[in-house]
N, CA, C and O of each residue as an XYZ file, in Angstrom:
672
protein
N    -230.211    -45.138    -62.637
C    -229.130    -45.635    -61.807
C    -227.906    -45.882    -62.700
O    -228.037    -46.459    -63.779
N    -226.728    -45.453    -62.259
C    -225.506    -45.618    -63.041
C    -225.164    -47.090    -63.203
O    -225.286    -47.889    -62.275
N    -224.729    -47.422    -64.417
C    -224.334    -48.795    -64.676
C    -225.446    -49.667    -65.206
O    -225.218    -50.839    -65.505
N    -226.675    -49.112    -65.333
C    -227.808    -49.889    -65.811
C    -228.310    -49.340    -67.144
O    -228.337    -48.127    -67.356
N    -228.709    -50.246    -68.039
C    -229.255    -49.862    -69.340
C    -230.772    -49.816    -69.260
O    -231.368    -50.326    -68.311
N    -231.394    -49.204    -70.259
C    -232.847    -49.105    -70.310
C    -233.510    -50.423    -70.705
O    -234.690    -50.633    -70.424
N    -232.772    -51.293    -71.342
C    -233.331    -52.560    -71.807
C    -232.283    -53.662    -71.617
O    -231.086    -53.375    -71.593
N    -232.717    -54.902    -71.484
C    -231.759    -55.990    -71.249
C    -230.962    -56.336    -72.508
O    -231.461    -56.231    -73.629
N    -229.736    -56.742    -72.297
C    -228.825    -57.166    -73.360
C    -228.391    -58.591    -73.048
O    -228.183    -58.942    -71.886
N    -228.254    -59.406    -74.081
C    -227.791    -60.773    -73.869
C    -226.265    -60.788    -73.841
O    -225.601    -60.245    -74.724
N    -225.738    -61.417    -72.816
C    -224.287    -61.531    -72.633
C    -223.919    -63.002    -72.480
O    -224.732    -63.820    -72.048
N    -222.691    -63.319    -72.839
C    -222.171    -64.678    -72.683
C    -220.893    -64.609    -71.864
O    -220.027    -63.767    -72.101
N    -220.793    -65.513    -70.892
C    -219.648    -65.553    -69.984
C    -219.023    -66.941    -70.036
O    -219.720    -67.951    -69.931
N    -217.699    -66.982    -70.200
C    -216.958    -68.231    -70.104
C    -216.458    -68.407    -68.685
O    -215.960    -67.463    -68.072
N    -216.591    -69.617    -68.165
C    -216.144    -69.931    -66.812
C    -215.060    -70.993    -66.887
O    -215.140    -71.907    -67.707
N    -214.046    -70.878    -66.037
C    -212.994    -71.877    -65.987
C    -212.359    -71.934    -64.618
O    -212.259    -70.925    -63.920
N    -211.926    -73.144    -64.236
C    -211.255    -73.339    -62.954
C    -210.381    -74.584    -63.031
O    -210.721    -75.557    -63.705
N    -209.242    -74.540    -62.328
C    -208.448    -75.764    -62.181
C    -207.824    -75.891    -60.795
O    -206.887    -76.667    -60.604
N    -208.334    -75.140    -59.837
C    -207.851    -75.218    -58.463
C    -209.011    -75.385    -57.476
O    -210.136    -74.956    -57.734
N    -208.707    -76.017    -56.349
C    -209.643    -76.137    -55.218
C    -211.031    -76.607    -55.657
O    -211.995    -75.842    -55.616
N    -211.123    -77.843    -56.068
C    -212.387    -78.447    -56.507
C    -212.980    -77.686    -57.690
O    -214.010    -77.027    -57.548
N    -212.343    -77.771    -58.849
C    -212.765    -76.978    -60.009
C    -214.226    -77.164    -60.419
O    -214.879    -76.200    -60.819
N    -214.736    -78.364    -60.327
C    -216.151    -78.564    -60.692
C    -217.027    -77.717    -59.786
O    -217.932    -77.024    -60.251
N    -216.754    -77.778    -58.506
C    -217.541    -76.991    -57.543
C    -217.329    -75.494    -57.764
O    -218.278    -74.721    -57.638
N    -216.117    -75.071    -58.088
C    -215.854    -73.651    -58.343
C    -216.716    -73.146    -59.507
O    -217.313    -72.073    -59.422
N    -216.776    -73.930    -60.597
C    -217.573    -73.513    -61.755
C    -219.057    -73.517    -61.409
O    -219.789    -72.611    -61.808
N    -219.503    -74.524    -60.674
C    -220.913    -74.564    -60.263
C    -221.258    -73.358    -59.394
O    -222.311    -72.747    -59.574
N    -220.386    -73.017    -58.460
C    -220.615    -71.833    -57.614
C    -220.604    -70.559    -58.450
O    -221.379    -69.639    -58.190
N    -219.724    -70.500    -59.457
C    -219.690    -69.349    -60.358
C    -221.001    -69.195    -61.108
O    -221.512    -68.084    -61.248
N    -221.555    -70.315    -61.596
C    -222.857    -70.272    -62.290
C    -223.956    -69.786    -61.352
O    -224.817    -69.003    -61.752
N    -223.925    -70.246    -60.115
C    -224.924    -69.798    -59.128
C    -224.793    -68.303    -58.867
O    -225.795    -67.594    -58.771
N    -223.555    -67.823    -58.752
C    -223.324    -66.397    -58.482
C    -223.773    -65.532    -59.657
O    -224.298    -64.438    -59.450
N    -223.574    -66.009    -60.885
C    -224.028    -65.245    -62.054
C    -225.535    -65.033    -62.019
O    -226.027    -63.974    -62.409
N    -226.263    -66.035    -61.555
C    -227.727    -65.949    -61.491
C    -228.195    -64.917    -60.466
O    -229.352    -64.500    -60.498
N    -227.318    -64.505    -59.565
C    -227.696    -63.540    -58.518
C    -227.223    -62.115    -58.797
O    -227.400    -61.236    -57.954
N    -226.630    -61.872    -59.956
C    -226.148    -60.520    -60.251
C    -227.322    -59.542    -60.355
O    -228.395    -59.916    -60.831
N    -227.131    -58.298    -59.916
C    -228.218    -57.311    -59.996
C    -228.599    -57.027    -61.445
O    -227.737    -56.936    -62.319
N    -229.892    -56.890    -61.685
C    -230.374    -56.554    -63.015
C    -230.077    -57.615    -64.060
O    -230.055    -57.321    -65.255
N    -229.850    -58.846    -63.620
C    -229.390    -59.914    -64.513
C    -230.181    -61.187    -64.274
O    -230.584    -61.494    -63.152
N    -230.393    -61.917    -65.358
C    -231.078    -63.211    -65.275
C    -230.265    -64.219    -66.083
O    -229.949    -63.982    -67.249
N    -229.927    -65.348    -65.449
C    -229.224    -66.406    -66.181
C    -230.243    -67.145    -67.026
O    -231.248    -67.625    -66.502
N    -230.001    -67.243    -68.324
C    -230.929    -67.889    -69.248
C    -230.658    -69.385    -69.360
O    -231.580    -70.197    -69.285
N    -229.386    -69.744    -69.541
C    -229.010    -71.150    -69.680
C    -227.491    -71.238    -69.553
O    -226.778    -70.236    -69.606
N    -227.026    -72.470    -69.385
C    -225.586    -72.699    -69.354
C    -225.278    -74.058    -69.951
O    -226.137    -74.938    -70.010
N    -224.061    -74.213    -70.385
C    -223.621    -75.451    -71.017
C    -223.337    -76.519    -69.962
O    -223.372    -76.270    -68.757
N    -223.060    -77.693    -70.462
C    -222.501    -78.746    -69.615
C    -221.103    -78.295    -69.186
O    -220.591    -77.283    -69.665
N    -220.504    -79.050    -68.288
C    -219.121    -78.795    -67.903
C    -218.201    -79.588    -68.829
O    -218.509    -80.714    -69.219
N    -217.079    -78.986    -69.166
C    -216.093    -79.591    -70.063
C    -214.743    -79.628    -69.359
O    -214.416    -78.735    -68.578
N    -213.967    -80.661    -69.641
C    -212.589    -80.724    -69.161
C    -211.685    -80.351    -70.335
O    -211.851    -80.866    -71.441
N    -210.717    -79.444    -70.087
C    -209.796    -79.029    -71.148
C    -208.370    -78.994    -70.625
O    -208.123    -78.828    -69.430
N    -207.449    -79.152    -71.548
C    -206.028    -79.049    -71.216
C    -205.668    -77.578    -71.031
O    -206.252    -76.712    -71.681
N    -204.717    -77.293    -70.157
C    -204.315    -75.893    -69.953
C    -203.572    -75.328    -71.151
O    -202.916    -76.059    -71.893
N    -203.683    -74.023    -71.330
C    -202.902    -73.290    -72.326
C    -201.655    -72.751    -71.650
O    -201.613    -72.635    -70.425
N    -200.657    -72.427    -72.422
C    -199.474    -71.768    -71.867
C    -198.746    -72.654    -70.884
O    -198.082    -73.611    -71.281
N    -198.863    -72.349    -69.614
C    -198.208    -73.100    -68.544
C    -198.899    -74.454    -68.434
O    -199.968    -74.562    -67.832
N    -198.289    -75.489    -69.015
C    -198.965    -76.785    -69.071
C    -198.722    -77.648    -67.839
O    -199.391    -78.666    -67.663
N    -197.779    -77.263    -66.983
C    -197.519    -78.015    -65.756
C    -198.508    -77.580    -64.677
O    -198.133    -77.049    -63.632
N    -199.788    -77.828    -64.972
C    -200.861    -77.491    -64.036
C    -202.028    -78.431    -64.320
O    -202.057    -79.078    -65.367
N    -202.989    -78.516    -63.401
C    -204.133    -79.415    -63.632
C    -204.987    -78.966    -64.815
O    -204.977    -77.798    -65.203
N    -205.732    -79.928    -65.382
C    -206.708    -79.612    -66.423
C    -207.751    -78.639    -65.878
O    -207.956    -78.539    -64.668
N    -208.399    -77.933    -66.787
C    -209.442    -76.975    -66.423
C    -210.819    -77.595    -66.570
O    -211.021    -78.513    -67.364
N    -211.751    -77.089    -65.805
C    -213.174    -77.341    -65.988
C    -213.746    -76.046    -66.535
O    -213.522    -74.975    -65.971
N    -214.493    -76.145    -67.646
C    -215.032    -74.962    -68.319
C    -216.524    -75.093    -68.567
O    -217.069    -76.196    -68.601
N    -217.167    -73.969    -68.737
C    -218.575    -73.885    -69.130
C    -218.802    -72.498    -69.715
O    -217.954    -71.614    -69.600
N    -219.961    -72.323    -70.346
C    -220.379    -71.008    -70.846
C    -221.810    -70.774    -70.394
O    -222.639    -71.683    -70.433
N    -222.094    -69.555    -69.966
C    -223.439    -69.175    -69.538
C    -223.958    -68.042    -70.413
O    -223.215    -67.141    -70.800
N    -225.251    -68.109    -70.715
C    -225.955    -67.027    -71.406
C    -226.778    -66.289    -70.362
O    -227.490    -66.905    -69.569
N    -226.674    -64.971    -70.369
C    -227.395    -64.152    -69.402
C    -228.074    -62.994    -70.105
O    -227.694    -62.600    -71.208
N    -229.068    -62.469    -69.456
C    -229.730    -61.246    -69.905
C    -229.504    -60.234    -68.794
O    -229.816    -60.503    -67.634
N    -228.962    -59.066    -69.143
C    -228.603    -58.108    -68.105
C    -228.963    -56.683    -68.504
O    -229.024    -56.341    -69.685
N    -229.194    -55.876    -67.497
C    -229.391    -54.442    -67.690
C    -228.143    -53.664    -67.265
O    -228.107    -52.437    -67.356
N    -227.128    -54.385    -66.802
C    -225.875    -53.739    -66.425
C    -225.143    -53.258    -67.669
O    -225.316    -53.819    -68.751
N    -224.335    -52.235    -67.520
C    -223.455    -51.805    -68.604
C    -222.310    -52.811    -68.711
O    -222.076    -53.572    -67.772
N    -221.592    -52.830    -69.836
C    -220.485    -53.794    -69.958
C    -219.446    -53.670    -68.839
O    -219.006    -54.684    -68.297
N    -219.052    -52.456    -68.491
C    -218.034    -52.295    -67.447
C    -218.571    -52.633    -66.058
O    -217.849    -53.194    -65.234
N    -219.826    -52.295    -65.795
C    -220.425    -52.673    -64.510
C    -220.530    -54.192    -64.418
O    -220.292    -54.774    -63.359
N    -220.886    -54.830    -65.530
C    -220.978    -56.289    -65.577
C    -219.598    -56.903    -65.328
O    -219.474    -57.858    -64.562
N    -218.567    -56.361    -65.968
C    -217.203    -56.844    -65.764
C    -216.784    -56.721    -64.303
O    -216.182    -57.642    -63.752
N    -217.095    -55.599    -63.675
C    -216.755    -55.418    -62.249
C    -217.438    -56.476    -61.395
O    -216.843    -56.983    -60.444
N    -218.676    -56.812    -61.724
C    -219.389    -57.872    -60.987
C    -218.702    -59.221    -61.174
O    -218.576    -59.990    -60.220
N    -218.259    -59.512    -62.393
C    -217.557    -60.773    -62.651
C    -216.264    -60.841    -61.834
O    -215.952    -61.873    -61.241
N    -215.531    -59.757    -61.808
C    -214.280    -59.725    -61.044
C    -214.536    -59.871    -59.548
O    -213.731    -60.474    -58.838
N    -215.643    -59.328    -59.069
C    -216.016    -59.482    -57.658
C    -216.292    -60.956    -57.343
O    -215.848    -61.461    -56.312
N    -217.015    -61.640    -58.216
C    -217.288    -63.071    -58.021
C    -215.970    -63.845    -57.987
O    -215.777    -64.705    -57.128
N    -215.068    -63.541    -58.915
C    -213.760    -64.217    -58.924
C    -213.047    -64.037    -57.584
O    -212.540    -65.005    -57.017
N    -213.005    -62.810    -57.077
C    -212.332    -62.555    -55.798
C    -213.011    -63.292    -54.653
O    -212.335    -63.822    -53.771
N    -214.337    -63.331    -54.657
C    -215.063    -64.051    -53.608
C    -214.704    -65.530    -53.589
O    -214.744    -66.169    -52.537
N    -214.355    -66.070    -54.743
C    -214.010    -67.483    -54.837
C    -212.493    -67.714    -54.793
O    -212.004    -68.775    -55.180
N    -211.770    -66.712    -54.319
C    -210.353    -66.887    -54.045
C    -209.416    -66.598    -55.195
O    -208.240    -66.954    -55.123
N    -209.891    -65.968    -56.249
C    -209.020    -65.655    -57.395
C    -208.022    -64.588    -56.989
O    -208.388    -63.544    -56.450
N    -206.757    -64.868    -57.257
C    -205.693    -63.905    -57.034
C    -205.017    -63.667    -58.376
O    -204.497    -64.599    -58.990
N    -205.025    -62.433    -58.825
C    -204.368    -62.089    -60.098
C    -202.903    -61.790    -59.796
O    -202.563    -60.780    -59.180
N    -202.047    -62.709    -60.254
C    -200.616    -62.575    -59.966
C    -199.796    -62.236    -61.207
O    -198.566    -62.258    -61.162
N    -200.466    -61.927    -62.305
C    -199.766    -61.544    -63.520
C    -199.347    -62.703    -64.393
O    -198.820    -62.478    -65.483
N    -199.560    -63.947    -63.959
C    -199.199    -65.117    -64.754
C    -200.309    -65.372    -65.766
O    -201.431    -65.722    -65.401
N    -199.982    -65.193    -67.034
C    -200.944    -65.418    -68.108
C    -201.221    -66.905    -68.245
O    -200.294    -67.707    -68.349
N    -202.490    -67.271    -68.244
C    -202.942    -68.654    -68.421
C    -202.484    -69.580    -67.303
O    -202.367    -70.789    -67.502
N    -202.227    -69.020    -66.138
C    -201.808    -69.839    -65.006
C    -203.009    -70.452    -64.302
O    -204.154    -70.203    -64.680
N    -202.744    -71.253    -63.279
C    -203.826    -71.879    -62.524
C    -204.665    -70.836    -61.791
O    -204.173    -69.772    -61.414
N    -205.949    -71.165    -61.596
C    -206.843    -70.224    -60.925
C    -208.042    -70.949    -60.326
O    -208.461    -72.009    -60.792
N    -208.575    -70.335    -59.273
C    -209.779    -70.901    -58.659
C    -210.982    -70.684    -59.547
O    -211.795    -71.591    -59.725
N    -211.110    -69.481    -60.112
C    -212.222    -69.196    -61.009
C    -211.835    -68.059    -61.947
O    -211.314    -67.026    -61.526
N    -212.103    -68.278    -63.220
C    -211.887    -67.264    -64.241
C    -213.222    -67.033    -64.922
O    -213.837    -67.977    -65.418
N    -213.676    -65.799    -64.953
C    -214.911    -65.435    -65.635
C    -214.563    -64.452    -66.747
O    -214.143    -63.324    -66.486
N    -214.742    -64.893    -67.990
C    -214.446    -64.052    -69.144
C    -215.737    -63.574    -69.778
O    -216.599    -64.379    -70.131
N    -215.870    -62.267    -69.922
C    -216.996    -61.704    -70.653
C    -216.695    -61.883    -72.135
O    -215.826    -61.208    -72.688
N    -217.422    -62.802    -72.773
C    -217.160    -63.181    -74.158
C    -217.846    -62.249    -75.141
O    -217.226    -61.736    -76.072
N    -219.126    -62.041    -74.921
C    -219.959    -61.215    -75.805
C    -220.923    -60.406    -74.960
O    -221.371    -60.851    -73.903
N    -221.231    -59.230    -75.434
C    -222.198    -58.368    -74.758
C    -223.062    -57.763    -75.853
O    -222.776    -56.678    -76.360
N    -224.129    -58.482    -76.211
C    -224.955    -58.072    -77.332
C    -224.092    -58.007    -78.578
O    -223.277    -58.892    -78.835
N    -224.283    -56.952    -79.342
C    -223.499    -56.752    -80.575
C    -222.389    -55.723    -80.354
O    -221.795    -55.229    -81.311
N    -222.119    -55.410    -79.104
C    -221.183    -54.331    -78.784
C    -219.752    -54.690    -79.161
O    -219.249    -55.760    -78.820
N    -219.116    -53.772    -79.868
C    -217.674    -53.806    -80.116
C    -217.075    -52.752    -79.209
O    -217.527    -51.607    -79.195
N    -216.058    -53.133    -78.452
C    -215.495    -52.200    -77.479
C    -214.032    -52.549    -77.245
O    -213.670    -53.724    -77.182
N    -213.207    -51.543    -77.119
C    -211.816    -51.760    -76.747
C    -211.429    -50.664    -75.778
O    -211.407    -49.481    -76.118
N    -211.121    -51.089    -74.558
C    -210.677    -50.157    -73.532
C    -209.553    -50.847    -72.762
O    -209.303    -52.035    -72.967
N    -208.881    -50.124    -71.888
C    -207.828    -50.776    -71.093
C    -208.367    -51.925    -70.229
O    -207.624    -52.845    -69.887
N    -209.643    -51.872    -69.882
C    -210.223    -52.879    -68.999
C    -210.976    -53.987    -69.716
O    -211.119    -55.082    -69.172
N    -211.460    -53.726    -70.926
C    -212.368    -54.680    -71.562
C    -212.311    -54.570    -73.083
O    -212.349    -53.476    -73.646
N    -212.220    -55.731    -73.734
C    -212.330    -55.808    -75.190
C    -213.500    -56.729    -75.517
O    -213.569    -57.858    -75.033
N    -214.414    -56.234    -76.340
C    -215.579    -57.020    -76.769
C    -215.672    -56.991    -78.276
O    -215.431    -55.953    -78.891
N    -216.023    -58.133    -78.895
C    -216.060    -59.460    -78.301
C    -214.682    -59.847    -77.749
O    -213.671    -59.237    -78.100
N    -214.655    -60.862    -76.885
C    -213.398    -61.333    -76.303
C    -212.432    -61.640    -77.448
O    -212.800    -62.350    -78.384
N    -211.212    -61.123    -77.392
C    -210.304    -61.233    -78.539
C    -209.884    -62.662    -78.905
O    -209.503    -62.894    -80.053
N    -209.937    -63.612    -77.998
C    -209.505    -64.979    -78.290
C    -210.654    -65.971    -78.400
O    -210.429    -67.168    -78.582
N    -211.849    -65.494    -78.294
C    -213.047    -66.340    -78.312
C    -213.067    -67.309    -79.488
O    -213.372    -68.488    -79.308
N    -212.755    -66.842    -80.655
C    -212.853    -67.655    -81.876
C    -211.746    -68.706    -82.011
O    -211.793    -69.540    -82.915
N    -210.751    -68.671    -81.118
C    -209.621    -69.610    -81.180
C    -209.684    -70.697    -80.118
O    -208.847    -71.600    -80.125
N    -210.625    -70.643    -79.226
C    -210.616    -71.514    -78.047
C    -211.723    -72.564    -78.103
O    -212.909    -72.247    -78.016
N    -211.308    -73.812    -78.248
C    -212.291    -74.900    -78.305
C    -213.085    -74.985    -77.011
O    -214.273    -75.305    -77.036
N    -212.436    -74.699    -75.863
C    -213.120    -74.800    -74.573
C    -214.156    -73.693    -74.378
O    -214.903    -73.712    -73.400
N    -214.207    -72.739    -75.292
C    -215.262    -71.726    -75.316
C    -216.255    -72.025    -76.432
O    -217.466    -71.982    -76.216
N    -215.750    -72.327    -77.621
C    -216.632    -72.515    -78.777
C    -217.571    -73.713    -78.634
O    -218.749    -73.608    -78.978
N    -217.082    -74.838    -78.140
C    -217.954    -76.014    -78.012
C    -219.081    -75.789    -77.003
O    -220.236    -76.073    -77.318
N    -218.781    -75.283    -75.791
C    -219.899    -74.990    -74.875
C    -220.827    -73.894    -75.396
O    -222.038    -73.950    -75.178
N    -220.268    -72.904    -76.079
C    -221.081    -71.833    -76.651
C    -222.015    -72.391    -77.723
O    -223.188    -72.021    -77.779
N    -221.508    -73.261    -78.557
C    -222.328    -73.897    -79.590
C    -223.444    -74.739    -78.972
O    -224.552    -74.805    -79.503
N    -223.138    -75.372    -77.856
C    -224.148    -76.192    -77.162
C    -225.370    -75.363    -76.770
O    -226.502    -75.831    -76.901
N    -225.151    -74.135    -76.289
C    -226.277    -73.333    -75.793
C    -226.797    -72.314    -76.798
O    -227.896    -71.786    -76.631
N    -226.008    -72.029    -77.855
C    -226.428    -71.027    -78.851
C    -225.868    -71.425    -80.221
O    -224.987    -70.744    -80.747
N    -226.367    -72.517    -80.800
C    -225.768    -73.050    -82.031
C    -225.835    -72.104    -83.232
O    -225.016    -72.220    -84.143
N    -226.773    -71.187    -83.256
C    -226.901    -70.262    -84.390
C    -226.247    -68.905    -84.127
O    -226.339    -67.998    -84.955
N    -225.593    -68.768    -82.988
C    -224.986    -67.492    -82.618
C    -223.919    -67.073    -83.621
O    -223.148    -67.901    -84.107
N    -223.885    -65.781    -83.924
C    -222.863    -65.201    -84.793
C    -221.995    -64.282    -83.936
O    -222.499    -63.398    -83.242
N    -220.691    -64.505    -83.997
C    -219.745    -63.675    -83.262
C    -219.446    -62.456    -84.133
O    -218.914    -62.601    -85.234
N    -219.781    -61.259    -83.656
C    -219.533    -60.064    -84.466
C    -218.074    -59.996    -84.941
O    -217.138    -60.064    -84.144
N    -217.915    -59.863    -86.246
C    -216.590    -59.753    -86.829
C    -215.865    -61.071    -87.038
O    -214.770    -61.085    -87.599
N    -216.455    -62.188    -86.595
C    -215.780    -63.488    -86.704
C    -216.598    -64.530    -87.451
O    -216.034    -65.383    -88.137
N    -217.919    -64.473    -87.329
C    -218.762    -65.435    -88.029
C    -219.569    -66.309    -87.104
O    -219.581    -66.122    -85.887
N    -220.250    -67.277    -87.712
C    -221.142    -68.179    -86.979
C    -220.335    -69.173    -86.148
O    -219.319    -69.702    -86.600
N    -220.802    -69.415    -84.935
C    -220.117    -70.335    -84.037
C    -219.972    -71.715    -84.681
O    -218.912    -72.333    -84.577
N    -221.021    -72.204    -85.343
C    -220.936    -73.547    -85.922
C    -219.858    -73.622    -86.998
O    -219.275    -74.687    -87.204
N    -219.583    -72.529    -87.681
C    -218.497    -72.517    -88.671
C    -217.136    -72.381    -87.994
O    -216.158    -72.989    -88.431
N    -217.073    -71.597    -86.943
C    -215.810    -71.435    -86.222
C    -215.332    -72.753    -85.615
O    -214.129    -72.973    -85.472
N    -216.270    -73.627    -85.261
C    -215.895    -74.935    -84.703
C    -215.014    -75.724    -85.661
O    -214.174    -76.513    -85.227
N    -215.198    -75.518    -86.952
C    -214.411    -76.266    -87.937
C    -212.971    -75.775    -88.019
O    -212.141    -76.404    -88.676
N    -212.667    -74.671    -87.367
C    -211.325    -74.090    -87.449
C    -210.466    -74.370    -86.214
O    -209.295    -73.992    -86.174
N    -211.046    -75.034    -85.202
C    -210.296    -75.317    -83.966
C    -210.256    -76.813    -83.702
O    -211.173    -77.552    -84.062
N    -209.193    -77.234    -83.077
C    -209.047    -78.629    -82.663
C    -209.702    -78.796    -81.292
O    -209.681    -77.881    -80.470
N    -210.276    -79.963    -81.057
C    -210.827    -80.234    -79.720
C    -209.717    -80.284    -78.690
O    -209.956    -79.989    -77.519
N    -208.505    -80.650    -79.094
C    -207.333    -80.649    -78.209
C    -207.609    -81.295    -76.854
O    -207.260    -80.738    -75.813
N    -208.233    -82.463    -76.870
C    -208.499    -83.186    -75.628
C    -209.744    -82.744    -74.891
O    -210.035    -83.265    -73.815
N    -210.480    -81.806    -75.435
C    -211.698    -81.309    -74.774
C    -212.705    -82.437    -74.641
O    -212.978    -83.152    -75.605
N    -213.258    -82.594    -73.440
C    -214.281    -83.634    -73.235
C    -215.402    -83.119    -72.358
O    -215.182    -82.354    -71.419
N    -216.624    -83.559    -72.687
C    -217.795    -83.203    -71.904
C    -217.826    -84.091    -70.667
O    -217.594    -85.296    -70.755
N    -218.113    -83.494    -69.520
C    -218.244    -84.277    -68.298
C    -219.689    -84.715    -68.123
O    -220.606    -83.907    -68.272
N    -219.891    -85.947    -67.817
C    -221.246    -86.464    -67.557
C    -221.427    -86.545    -66.047
O    -221.048    -87.528    -65.410
N    -222.008    -85.504    -65.496
C    -222.189    -85.430    -64.030
C    -223.603    -85.819    -63.648
O    -223.945    -85.818    -62.466
């Protein structure tokens, strides 16, 4: 079947929301990830509150990271993520780092390095974002980001910048 691999690959997805009940949006996103074809959600981080990047005149974000095992190809997996975003009301209006109902970023897909018009792997900003690195470290403390290094070492290079764990 097109879009499926012969063996499962571990992928990591960053989730973020700051519109229309962001906590619920991220929780619904985690539930939707668990239902993707050929995919199994392994674990996910706690929810974190973070300050917005870029356009700062917007609400804080709620973020999390999920680890999944999938047989989907990277592009098929990306299409599924974009479908989930649209189902939850995401409208891409061209505003970089603007407010959104749900943002699903494919952070890592096994050891794959890829650059295409639609997808860059590993995610090009992964190593700079505390709201990704801290949740990622929570669920995969020994993970090594291809071309960037160990997550636990990358944590020493970023500021928490107001990042806080939510106790729900």
